[in-house]
C-alpha positions in Angstrom: -2.9 19.1 -10.4 -0.2 16.5 -12.8 -0.7 13.2 -13.7 2.2 10.7 -12.6 2.4 7.1 -13.4 3.3 5.3 -10.4 5.3 1.6 -11.2 3.8 -1.6 -10.4 5.6 -3.7 -7.6 6.3 -7.1 -8.9 5.0 -9.4 -6.1 8.0 -12.5 -7.6 10.4 -9.9 -6.4 8.7 -9.2 -3.0 8.9 -13.0 -1.8 10.7 -13.4 1.4 14.2 -14.0 0.9 14.2 -11.3 -1.9 13.1 -8.3 0.5 15.0 -5.5 1.2 17.2 -5.3 4.6 15.5 -3.1 7.2 16.7 0.4 7.3 18.5 0.0 10.7 20.3 -2.7 9.4 22.2 -0.8 6.3 20.9 2.5 4.3 18.8 2.0 1.1 21.0 1.9 -2.7 19.6 4.6 -5.3 17.7 2.3 -7.3 16.1 0.5 -3.9 15.1 4.4 -2.9 13.3 4.8 -6.0 11.3 2.1 -6.3 10.2 2.1 -3.0 9.4 5.9 -3.0 6.1 5.6 -4.4 4.9 3.6 -2.3 5.8 5.7 0.6 4.3 8.1 -1.1 0.7 6.3 -2.0 0.0 5.9 1.7 1.4 9.7 2.7 -2.0 10.4 2.1 -4.2 10.1 4.9 -7.5 9.2 2.7 -5.0 6.5 1.4 -3.9 5.5 4.4 -7.5 5.2 5.8 -8.3 3.4 2.0 -5.5 0.5 3.2 -6.7 0.4 6.7 -10.4 -0.4 6.2 -9.7 -2.9 3.4 -6.6 -4.3 5.5 -9.4 -4.9 8.4 -12.3 -5.4 6.1 -13.9 -9.0 7.6 -12.9 -11.7 4.5 -9.9 -9.3 3.4 -11.5 -7.3 1.1 -14.1 -4.9 0.7 -16.4 -3.8 -1.6 -16.0 0.0 -2.8 -19.6 0.7 -1.4 -18.9 0.1 2.1 -15.5 1.8 1.0 -16.9 5.0 -0.1 -19.7 5.0 2.8 -17.0 5.7 4.9 -15.6 8.4 4.2 -17.4 12.2 3.2 -16.4 12.7 0.0 -17.3 12.1 -3.4 -17.7 8.6 -5.1 -15.1 9.9 -7.9 -12.6 11.3 -5.1 -12.2 7.8 -3.8 -11.8 6.2 -7.1 -9.2 8.0 -7.7 -7.5 7.5 -4.7 -7.8 3.7 -4.9 -6.5 3.5 -8.6 -3.5 5.3 -7.2 -3.1 2.5 -4.2 -3.8 0.0 -7.3 -1.4 1.6 -9.5 1.3 1.9 -6.7 0.7 -1.9 -6.7 -0.9 -1.7 -2.9 -4.0 -3.3 -3.8 -5.7 -5.2 -6.2 -9.3 -5.2 -7.2 -12.0 -7.4 -9.1 -15.6 -6.0 -10.7 -18.2 -8.6 -9.2 -21.6 -7.4 -11.1 -21.4 -3.9 -10.3 -19.6 -3.8 -8.0 -15.8 -3.8 -7.4 -14.0 -5.5 -4.7 -10.4 -5.0 -3.4 -8.3 -6.4 -0.9 -4.3 -6.2 -0.2 -1.4 -7.1 -2.1 0.3 -8.9 0.8 3.9 -8.8 -0.8 3.9 -4.9 -0.9 3.1 -4.6 2.3 5.3 -7.7 3.9 8.1 -5.5 1.5 7.0 -2.6 3.7 7.0 -4.5 6.8 10.4 -5.9 6.2 12.2 -2.4 5.5 10.6 -0.7 8.5 10.3 -4.2 11.0 11.0 -5.2 14.5 14.8 -4.0 13.9 13.6 -0.3 13.7 11.1 -1.2 16.4 13.9 -2.1 19.3 15.6 0.9 18.1 12.7 3.0 19.0 13.0 1.1 22.8 16.3 1.4 23.0 16.2 5.4 23.3 
């Protein structure tokens, strides 16, 4: 398997108002599609999608790696790899506290993805 470096998404560029137009309003430009593709690739793996969900739903908005590892039938290094991919994509951030690492969602990045696939897309699906 080849190693790939995913670019970090700048939270400042993700603030409300600086967000992209929903897909149902106008097509993505080349640059925006290239910037967003790594985010979708990072959450395109079922384990990473579950990790993201577990972190987002965890009490207090952050989760210890010990809580995340226990939810899977995978080794700790495998979970660490998936967390690293999510962090490199800018979807989560972390902080070491003693021997444990705590993870939380980067809300600006999720807001950007949400705006892209947001309520207008739901209205379109409902109209069919």
